[in-house]
Each structure stands twice: as structure tokens, then as C-alpha cells.
C-alpha positions as CSV (number, residue, x, y, z in Angstrom):
1,M,0.0,0.1,0.0
2,E,2.7,2.4,1.1
3,N,4.8,1.6,-2.2
4,E,1.8,2.0,-4.4
5,L,0.9,5.4,-2.7
6,A,4.5,6.5,-3.2
7,Q,4.6,5.5,-6.8
8,E,1.2,7.3,-7.3
9,L,2.6,10.4,-5.8
10,A,5.8,10.3,-7.9
11,A,4.0,9.8,-11.0
12,A,1.8,12.9,-10.1
13,A,4.6,15.0,-9.3
14,R,6.3,14.0,-12.6
15,R,3.2,14.9,-14.6
16,H,2.7,18.2,-13.0
17,G,6.3,19.0,-12.6
18,G,6.7,18.7,-16.4
19,A,3.7,21.0,-17.0
20,I,5.1,23.6,-14.4
21,A,8.5,23.4,-16.3
22,G,6.8,23.9,-19.7
23,I,5.0,27.0,-18.5
24,V,8.1,28.4,-16.9
25,G,10.0,27.6,-19.9
26,G,7.4,29.2,-22.2
27,A,7.6,32.3,-20.0
28,A,11.3,32.4,-20.1
29,R,11.4,32.2,-24.0
30,K,8.7,34.9,-24.2
31,A,10.6,37.2,-22.0
32,S,14.0,36.7,-23.8
33,W,12.3,37.5,-27.2
34,E,11.0,40.6,-25.5
35,V,14.3,41.5,-24.3
36,L,15.9,41.0,-27.7
37,D,13.1,43.2,-29.3
38,L,13.8,46.0,-26.8
39,V,17.6,45.7,-27.6
40,A,16.9,46.1,-31.3
41,E,14.6,49.1,-30.7
42,G,17.2,50.7,-28.4
43,R,19.9,50.2,-31.1
44,E,17.6,51.7,-33.8
45,L,16.8,54.8,-31.3
46,V,20.6,55.3,-30.8
47,N,21.4,55.0,-34.6
48,A,18.8,57.6,-35.3
49,A,20.1,59.8,-32.7
50,L,23.6,59.6,-34.0
51,R,22.5,60.2,-37.6
52,A,20.5,63.2,-36.4
53,R,23.6,64.5,-34.5
54,A,25.9,64.0,-37.5
55,E,23.3,65.7,-39.8
56,E,23.2,68.7,-37.2
57,L,27.1,68.8,-37.2
58,R,27.2,68.9,-41.0
59,R,25.0,71.6,-41.2
60,R,26.7,73.7,-38.6
61,D,30.0,73.0,-40.4
62,S,28.4,74.1,-43.8
63,L,27.2,77.3,-42.3
64,K,30.7,78.3,-41.0
65,R,32.1,78.2,-44.6
């Protein structure tokens, strides 16, 4: 009886443990994709700011001449 109960509890833990691991793994994958998206957006913003600054400096330089 005890052995049967222990086996049943172990089987239940494996079933639910796998489901929990799947949920956590899915959430981690989603979060990592969101972080990568934010990094890409940040890179685009920095590049746009650098291009705007370079254009401003070129304009100032052309006005001095």
C-alpha cells in the first residue's frame, strides 16, 4: 500500500512538474524574445540619434564656411 501510494505520488509529481516546467520555460522564452526586441529598438533609437547629430554637425559646419 505505501509503495503504491509513493509510486502514485511520484507519478503525479512528474506529470505536474513537467507542466510547470513547460509553463516556466515558455515564459522564459517569451521574456527573452521581448528583451531582444527591446535591445533592437534601443539600437535603432541610438542610431537615429547619432544620424541626427551627425546631420546637425554637418549643417553647422556648412554654415561656418
